[in-house]
N, CA, C and O atoms as a GROMACS GRO file, in nm:
protein
  308
    1MET      N    1   1.646   1.345  -0.092
    1MET     CA    2   1.767   1.380  -0.018
    1MET      C    3   1.841   1.252   0.015
    1MET      O    4   1.780   1.152   0.052
    2ASN      N    5   1.970   1.254   0.003
    2ASN     CA    6   2.047   1.133   0.030
    2ASN      C    7   2.067   1.115   0.181
    2ASN      O    8   2.035   1.204   0.260
    3ASN      N    9   2.120   1.000   0.218
    3ASN     CA   10   2.139   0.968   0.360
    3ASN      C   11   2.237   1.061   0.428
    3ASN      O   12   2.223   1.091   0.547
    4LYS      N   13   2.337   1.108   0.354
    4LYS     CA   14   2.436   1.198   0.414
    4LYS      C   15   2.368   1.329   0.455
    4LYS      O   16   2.394   1.381   0.563
    5GLY      N   17   2.283   1.381   0.368
    5GLY     CA   18   2.212   1.505   0.398
    5GLY      C   19   2.117   1.489   0.516
    5GLY      O   20   2.106   1.578   0.600
    6LYS      N   21   2.049   1.373   0.522
    6LYS     CA   22   1.959   1.346   0.634
    6LYS      C   23   2.037   1.336   0.765
    6LYS      O   24   1.992   1.382   0.869
    7GLY      N   25   2.154   1.274   0.757
    7GLY     CA   26   2.238   1.260   0.876
    7GLY      C   27   2.285   1.395   0.927
    7GLY      O   28   2.287   1.419   1.048
    8ILE      N   29   2.321   1.483   0.836
    8ILE     CA   30   2.365   1.617   0.876
    8ILE      C   31   2.249   1.694   0.940
    8ILE      O   32   2.267   1.761   1.042
    9LEU      N   33   2.130   1.684   0.880
    9LEU     CA   34   2.013   1.751   0.938
    9LEU      C   35   1.981   1.696   1.076
    9LEU      O   36   1.948   1.772   1.167
   10ALA      N   37   1.990   1.564   1.092
   10ALA     CA   38   1.965   1.502   1.222
   10ALA      C   39   2.067   1.550   1.324
   10ALA      O   40   2.032   1.581   1.438
   11LEU      N   41   2.192   1.557   1.285
   11LEU     CA   42   2.298   1.603   1.375
   11LEU      C   43   2.274   1.749   1.415
   11LEU      O   44   2.292   1.785   1.532
   12LEU      N   45   2.236   1.833   1.320
   12LEU     CA   46   2.205   1.973   1.352
   12LEU      C   47   2.087   1.983   1.447
   12LEU      O   48   2.087   2.066   1.538
   13GLY      N   49   1.986   1.899   1.427
   13GLY     CA   50   1.870   1.898   1.517
   13GLY      C   51   1.908   1.860   1.658
   13GLY      O   52   1.862   1.921   1.755
   14VAL      N   53   1.991   1.758   1.671
   14VAL     CA   54   2.038   1.715   1.804
   14VAL      C   55   2.120   1.825   1.868
   14VAL      O   56   2.106   1.853   1.988
   15ALA      N   57   2.206   1.888   1.791
   15ALA     CA   58   2.290   1.996   1.844
   15ALA      C   59   2.204   2.114   1.890
   15ALA      O   60   2.230   2.173   1.996
   16ALA      N   61   2.102   2.148   1.812
   16ALA     CA   62   2.013   2.258   1.850
   16ALA      C   63   1.938   2.224   1.978
   16ALA      O   64   1.921   2.308   2.065
   17GLY      N   65   1.892   2.100   1.988
   17GLY     CA   66   1.822   2.056   2.110
   17GLY      C   67   1.913   2.060   2.232
   17GLY      O   68   1.871   2.103   2.339
   18ALA      N   69   2.037   2.015   2.215
   18ALA     CA   70   2.133   2.017   2.326
   18ALA      C   71   2.163   2.160   2.368
   18ALA      O   72   2.172   2.190   2.487
   19PHE      N   73   2.177   2.249   2.270
   19PHE     CA   74   2.204   2.389   2.302
   19PHE      C   75   2.086   2.450   2.377
   19PHE      O   76   2.105   2.522   2.475
   20ALA      N   77   1.964   2.422   2.331
   20ALA     CA   78   1.844   2.476   2.397
   20ALA      C   79   1.835   2.424   2.540
   20ALA      O   80   1.801   2.499   2.631
   21PHE      N   81   1.863   2.296   2.560
   21PHE     CA   82   1.860   2.237   2.694
   21PHE      C   83   1.963   2.304   2.784
   21PHE      O   84   1.933   2.340   2.898
   22TRP      N   85   2.085   2.321   2.733
   22TRP     CA   86   2.190   2.384   2.810
   22TRP      C   87   2.151   2.528   2.845
   22TRP      O   88   2.170   2.573   2.958
   23LYS      N   89   2.096   2.598   2.746
   23LYS     CA   90   2.056   2.738   2.767
   23LYS      C   91   1.948   2.746   2.875
   23LYS      O   92   1.953   2.833   2.962
   24TYR      N   93   1.850   2.656   2.869
   24TYR     CA   94   1.741   2.656   2.967
   24TYR      C   95   1.795   2.625   3.106
   24TYR      O   96   1.756   2.690   3.204
   25LYS      N   97   1.885   2.527   3.117
   25LYS     CA   98   1.940   2.490   3.248
   25LYS      C   99   2.017   2.606   3.311
   25LYS      O  100   2.024   2.614   3.434
   26ASN      N  101   2.074   2.694   3.230
   26ASN     CA  102   2.153   2.805   3.282
   26ASN      C  103   2.073   2.933   3.300
   26ASN      O  104   2.130   3.036   3.336
   27MET      N  105   1.943   2.930   3.276
   27MET     CA  106   1.859   3.048   3.295
   27MET      C  107   1.830   3.070   3.443
   27MET      O  108   1.831   2.976   3.524
   28SER      N  109   1.806   3.194   3.476
   28SER     CA  110   1.765   3.225   3.613
   28SER      C  111   1.619   3.182   3.629
   28SER      O  112   1.549   3.166   3.529
   29PRO      N  113   1.572   3.165   3.752
   29PRO     CA  114   1.431   3.128   3.774
   29PRO      C  115   1.334   3.229   3.711
   29PRO      O  116   1.227   3.191   3.662
   30GLU      N  117   1.370   3.358   3.713
   30GLU     CA  118   1.284   3.460   3.653
   30GLU      C  119   1.274   3.443   3.502
   30GLU      O  120   1.167   3.456   3.443
   31GLU      N  121   1.390   3.413   3.440
   31GLU     CA  122   1.390   3.390   3.294
   31GLU      C  123   1.309   3.266   3.258
   31GLU      O  124   1.236   3.266   3.159
   32LYS      N  125   1.323   3.161   3.339
   32LYS     CA  126   1.245   3.040   3.315
   32LYS      C  127   1.096   3.069   3.325
   32LYS      O  128   1.017   3.021   3.244
   33GLN      N  129   1.057   3.148   3.425
   33GLN     CA  130   0.916   3.181   3.442
   33GLN      C  131   0.864   3.263   3.325
   33GLN      O  132   0.753   3.241   3.278
   34ARG      N  133   0.945   3.359   3.277
   34ARG     CA  134   0.904   3.439   3.160
   34ARG      C  135   0.886   3.349   3.038
   34ARG      O  136   0.791   3.367   2.962
   35LEU      N  137   0.976   3.253   3.020
   35LEU     CA  138   0.966   3.160   2.908
   35LEU      C  139   0.839   3.075   2.919
   35LEU      O  140   0.768   3.055   2.821
   36LYS      N  141   0.811   3.025   3.039
   36LYS     CA  142   0.690   2.946   3.061
   36LYS      C  143   0.564   3.029   3.037
   36LYS      O  144   0.468   2.982   2.976
   37ASP      N  145   0.566   3.154   3.086
   37ASP     CA  146   0.451   3.242   3.064
   37ASP      C  147   0.429   3.269   2.916
   37ASP      O  148   0.315   3.270   2.868
   38LYS      N  149   0.537   3.289   2.844
   38LYS     CA  150   0.527   3.315   2.699
   38LYS      C  151   0.472   3.192   2.627
   38LYS      O  152   0.389   3.204   2.537
   39ALA      N  153   0.518   3.073   2.667
   39ALA     CA  154   0.468   2.949   2.606
   39ALA      C  155   0.319   2.931   2.637
   39ALA      O  156   0.242   2.892   2.549
   40ASN      N  157   0.279   2.960   2.760
   40ASN     CA  158   0.138   2.948   2.797
   40ASN      C  159   0.052   3.048   2.719
   40ASN      O  160  -0.056   3.013   2.673
   41GLU      N  161   0.100   3.169   2.705
   41GLU     CA  162   0.027   3.272   2.630
   41GLU      C  163   0.012   3.233   2.484
   41GLU      O  164  -0.094   3.250   2.423
   42THR      N  165   0.120   3.180   2.427
   42THR     CA  166   0.116   3.134   2.288
   42THR      C  167   0.016   3.020   2.272
   42THR      O  168  -0.060   3.016   2.176
   43GLY      N  169   0.016   2.927   2.365
   43GLY     CA  170  -0.079   2.816   2.362
   43GLY      C  171  -0.222   2.864   2.372
   43GLY      O  172  -0.310   2.812   2.304
   44ARG      N  173  -0.246   2.963   2.458
   44ARG     CA  174  -0.380   3.019   2.473
   44ARG      C  175  -0.427   3.084   2.343
   44ARG      O  176  -0.541   3.066   2.302
   45LYS      N  177  -0.336   3.159   2.279
   45LYS     CA  178  -0.372   3.225   2.152
   45LYS      C  179  -0.403   3.122   2.043
   45LYS      O  180  -0.495   3.141   1.965
   46ILE      N  181  -0.325   3.015   2.039
   46ILE     CA  182  -0.348   2.910   1.939
   46ILE      C  183  -0.485   2.846   1.962
   46ILE      O  184  -0.558   2.822   1.866
   47LYS      N  185  -0.519   2.819   2.088
   47LYS     CA  186  -0.650   2.761   2.118
   47LYS      C  187  -0.763   2.854   2.077
   47LYS      O  188  -0.864   2.809   2.023
   48GLU      N  189  -0.746   2.984   2.102
   48GLU     CA  190  -0.849   3.081   2.062
   48GLU      C  191  -0.867   3.082   1.911
   48GLU      O  192  -0.980   3.078   1.862
   49LYS      N  193  -0.757   3.087   1.838
   49LYS     CA  194  -0.765   3.089   1.692
   49LYS      C  195  -0.826   2.960   1.639
   49LYS      O  196  -0.906   2.962   1.545
   50ALA      N  197  -0.790   2.847   1.698
   50ALA     CA  198  -0.847   2.719   1.655
   50ALA      C  199  -0.997   2.718   1.677
   50ALA      O  200  -1.072   2.667   1.594
   51GLY      N  201  -1.042   2.775   1.789
   51GLY     CA  202  -1.186   2.784   1.815
   51GLY      C  203  -1.255   2.873   1.713
   51GLY      O  204  -1.364   2.841   1.666
   52GLU      N  205  -1.191   2.984   1.677
   52GLU     CA  206  -1.249   3.074   1.577
   52GLU      C  207  -1.259   3.005   1.441
   52GLU      O  208  -1.360   3.018   1.372
   53VAL      N  209  -1.156   2.932   1.405
   53VAL     CA  210  -1.156   2.860   1.277
   53VAL      C  211  -1.265   2.753   1.278
   53VAL      O  212  -1.336   2.736   1.180
   54GLU      N  213  -1.277   2.682   1.389
   54GLU     CA  214  -1.380   2.579   1.401
   54GLU      C  215  -1.520   2.640   1.386
   54GLU      O  216  -1.605   2.584   1.316
   55ASP      N  217  -1.543   2.754   1.450
   55ASP     CA  218  -1.672   2.821   1.439
   55ASP      C  219  -1.700   2.864   1.295
   55ASP      O  220  -1.811   2.845   1.245
   56THR      N  221  -1.600   2.919   1.229
   56THR     CA  222  -1.616   2.963   1.090
   56THR      C  223  -1.648   2.845   0.999
   56THR      O  224  -1.735   2.854   0.912
   57ILE      N  225  -1.578   2.735   1.019
   57ILE     CA  226  -1.601   2.616   0.936
   57ILE      C  227  -1.742   2.563   0.961
   57ILE      O  228  -1.811   2.524   0.867
   58SER      N  229  -1.784   2.561   1.087
   58SER     CA  230  -1.919   2.514   1.120
   58SER      C  231  -2.025   2.601   1.053
   58SER      O  232  -2.124   2.550   1.000
   59GLU      N  233  -2.006   2.732   1.057
   59GLU     CA  234  -2.101   2.824   0.993
   59GLU      C  235  -2.107   2.799   0.843
   59GLU      O  236  -2.216   2.792   0.786
   60LYS      N  237  -1.992   2.787   0.779
   60LYS     CA  238  -1.989   2.764   0.634
   60LYS      C  239  -2.054   2.630   0.600
   60LYS      O  240  -2.126   2.620   0.500
   61TYR      N  241  -2.031   2.528   0.680
   61TYR     CA  242  -2.090   2.397   0.658
   61TYR      C  243  -2.242   2.407   0.665
   61TYR      O  244  -2.312   2.353   0.579
   62GLU      N  245  -2.293   2.475   0.766
   62GLU     CA  246  -2.438   2.490   0.780
   62GLU      C  247  -2.496   2.567   0.662
   62GLU      O  248  -2.603   2.532   0.612
   63GLN      N  249  -2.426   2.671   0.617
   63GLN     CA  250  -2.474   2.747   0.502
   63GLN      C  251  -2.480   2.660   0.378
   63GLN      O  252  -2.578   2.663   0.303
   64LEU      N  253  -2.377   2.582   0.355
   64LEU     CA  254  -2.374   2.493   0.239
   64LEU      C  255  -2.482   2.386   0.249
   64LEU      O  256  -2.547   2.353   0.150
   65LYS      N  257  -2.500   2.332   0.367
   65LYS     CA  258  -2.601   2.229   0.388
   65LYS      C  259  -2.740   2.285   0.361
   65LYS      O  260  -2.822   2.219   0.296
   66ASN      N  261  -2.768   2.405   0.411
   66ASN     CA  262  -2.898   2.468   0.388
   66ASN      C  263  -2.918   2.501   0.241
   66ASN      O  264  -3.028   2.486   0.188
   67ALA      N  265  -2.813   2.547   0.175
   67ALA     CA  266  -2.823   2.577   0.032
   67ALA      C  267  -2.851   2.450  -0.048
   67ALA      O  268  -2.930   2.452  -0.142
   68ALA      N  269  -2.785   2.340  -0.010
   68ALA     CA  270  -2.808   2.214  -0.080
   68ALA      C  271  -2.950   2.164  -0.059
   68ALA      O  272  -3.012   2.113  -0.152
   69LYS      N  273  -3.002   2.178   0.063
   69LYS     CA  274  -3.140   2.138   0.090
   69LYS      C  275  -3.237   2.221   0.008
   69LYS      O  276  -3.334   2.169  -0.047
   70LYS      N  277  -3.211   2.351   0.000
   70LYS     CA  278  -3.298   2.440  -0.077
   70LYS      C  279  -3.296   2.401  -0.224
   70LYS      O  280  -3.401   2.395  -0.288
   71GLU      N  281  -3.178   2.373  -0.278
   71GLU     CA  282  -3.165   2.332  -0.417
   71GLU      C  283  -3.240   2.200  -0.441
   71GLU      O  284  -3.308   2.183  -0.542
   72ALA      N  285  -3.224   2.107  -0.348
   72ALA     CA  286  -3.293   1.978  -0.362
   72ALA      C  287  -3.445   1.998  -0.359
   72ALA      O  288  -3.517   1.934  -0.437
   73ASN      N  289  -3.494   2.084  -0.272
   73ASN     CA  290  -3.638   2.113  -0.266
   73ASN      C  291  -3.686   2.181  -0.394
   73ASN      O  292  -3.794   2.150  -0.445
   74ASP      N  293  -3.604   2.273  -0.445
   74ASP     CA  294  -3.642   2.342  -0.569
   74ASP      C  295  -3.648   2.244  -0.686
   74ASP      O  296  -3.735   2.257  -0.772
   75ILE      N  297  -3.559   2.148  -0.689
   75ILE     CA  298  -3.558   2.051  -0.799
   75ILE      C  299  -3.679   1.957  -0.790
   75ILE      O  300  -3.740   1.925  -0.892
   76THR      N  301  -3.715   1.914  -0.670
   76THR     CA  302  -3.827   1.822  -0.652
   76THR      C  303  -3.961   1.892  -0.673
   76THR      O  304  -4.060   1.826  -0.703
   77ASN      N  305  -3.966   2.021  -0.658
   77ASN     CA  306  -4.093   2.095  -0.674
   77ASN      C  307  -4.104   2.148  -0.809
   77ASN      O  308  -4.203   2.213  -0.843
   0.00000   0.00000   0.00000
């Protein structure tokens, strides 16, 4: 991408950030709290999924490690 395209993307990003800031500043306290609650809930869900993925990876790793040990024992015997 050329510099002109990057500049336009950067300008759009800044404009979107400014709009989001303005929108947030003009929200009522109740709307701000709903937004914060939604962000917290989303963060909680992401942490749960990350934990599930970590557990799955750990299980698969142990299975592969045990299979490799078994294969190594079978070869040596």
